[in-house]
Each structure stands twice: as structure tokens, then as C-alpha cells.
C-alpha distance (Angstrom), angle and dihedral (degrees) to the residues before:
residue distance angle dihedral
M1 . . .
V2 3.80 . .
I3 3.81 120.0 .
H4 3.79 116.1 -147.6
N5 3.81 120.7 -165.8
E6 3.79 114.4 -157.6
Y7 3.80 111.4 -168.2
I8 3.78 125.6 -171.7
E9 3.79 123.8 -174.3
G10 3.77 125.3 -174.9
S11 3.77 145.6 122.2
T12 3.76 130.3 -105.0
V13 3.80 118.1 -115.4
S14 3.80 115.9 -161.8
G15 3.82 86.6 -7.2
E16 3.82 96.5 -54.5
L17 3.80 138.5 102.4
I18 3.81 121.3 177.5
A19 3.81 121.1 -175.5
N20 3.79 137.2 162.7
T21 3.78 125.1 -136.6
R22 3.75 122.4 -130.0
Q23 3.80 116.1 -96.3
F24 3.80 110.2 -68.5
L25 3.77 119.5 -157.3
M26 3.80 105.7 -152.9
G27 3.78 135.6 -54.4
I28 3.79 145.6 92.4
I29 3.81 127.9 -59.8
R30 3.79 101.6 -134.7
Q31 3.81 100.3 -178.5
I32 3.80 138.6 15.9
V33 3.81 117.0 -158.0
V34 3.83 127.7 -177.3
Q35 3.81 126.1 -178.5
P36 3.80 120.4 -175.9
A37 3.80 117.4 -163.6
T38 3.81 91.5 -107.7
G39 3.77 130.8 37.0
T40 3.80 95.5 -132.2
T41 3.82 98.0 60.8
T42 3.81 115.0 113.9
Y43 3.81 120.4 -155.6
N44 3.81 146.8 149.4
L45 3.81 124.0 -113.3
S46 3.79 125.7 -151.3
I47 3.82 131.8 176.2
V48 3.81 118.9 -166.1
N49 3.81 124.4 -171.4
D50 3.80 128.0 -135.8
N51 3.82 90.2 -89.2
S52 3.84 90.4 60.3
I53 3.81 91.7 -108.5
E54 3.79 117.6 139.5
V55 3.80 104.1 -126.2
F56 3.81 98.4 173.2
Y57 3.81 133.7 26.9
S58 3.78 134.7 167.2
D59 3.78 125.8 168.9
S60 3.79 137.9 -162.3
I61 3.81 93.5 25.0
T62 3.81 113.6 168.8
G63 3.80 119.8 -159.5
N64 3.79 122.9 -28.8
F65 3.79 118.8 9.9
S66 3.80 127.8 -160.8
E67 3.78 125.4 168.1
E68 3.78 131.2 168.4
T69 3.80 112.9 -136.5
A70 3.79 142.7 172.3
L71 3.80 94.7 -144.7
P72 3.82 115.1 159.1
F73 3.80 113.7 -135.8
R74 3.79 140.6 -169.9
G75 3.79 130.3 163.0
V76 3.80 128.6 -4.2
Y77 3.81 120.5 -18.5
T78 3.80 128.1 -160.0
V79 3.80 115.8 -139.5
T80 3.81 116.9 -161.8
I81 3.79 130.1 -170.2
S82 3.80 107.5 -166.5
E83 3.79 139.4 176.6
A84 3.81 91.3 18.9
T85 3.78 111.5 176.0
K86 3.83 90.9 -139.9
D87 3.77 134.4 34.8
E88 3.78 101.9 -125.2
A89 3.81 145.2 122.5
F90 3.80 120.4 -63.0
K91 3.80 130.6 -168.2
I92 3.80 116.3 -156.2
G93 3.80 125.2 -171.5
L94 3.79 128.6 -170.6
L95 3.79 110.4 -171.0
A96 3.78 110.0 -162.5
E97 3.78 139.3 -177.9
E98 3.80 112.6 -140.4
């Protein structure tokens, strides 16, 4: 078992941050973690696979987010923070088992 940590850092502009992961081979995303700069920011989180299919969505998240998953992955994924109530820095982690 190999654990891969994909980290994305960026800031929302007009409430949105869109970023692509590096190329994944194949495996399972075991945990999704999001940390906005402040604990009162509310936002939506979407993850779309390389076939343009939304494979994960959560809305009205406030503050830090952490969810364990068993989400199969392959290729490049697009992670979107949308409708954020503040334009600020976000840290996003996808912890995967390859």
C-alpha cells in the first residue's frame, strides 16, 4: 500500500477556486480535507473526474472539512470551491491509497 498526499493551495476570487490535481494513476481517495483561512467561511466543494463527472459534492460547509471516503480515482481531477462567503486562502488535501 502506497499513500499519496495531493495538496492544493490557493485563494478564492469572487467566491471561487478551481484547481486540477496532478495525474493520478489508480487507487482510492481515503480522505478529503479542506481548511479555509477562517473558521466562519461557508463554501461548497466539488470534485470532478477526468470524464467531467462530478464524483463528490458537499454544500454549505462552514470552516474546516474532513471526510473519509472510498472514492476510486484515475487521471486528473478538478477540485472546485464555490460560493465562498469570503475571498481567502484555502488548503485542500486528498489522501489516497494507490
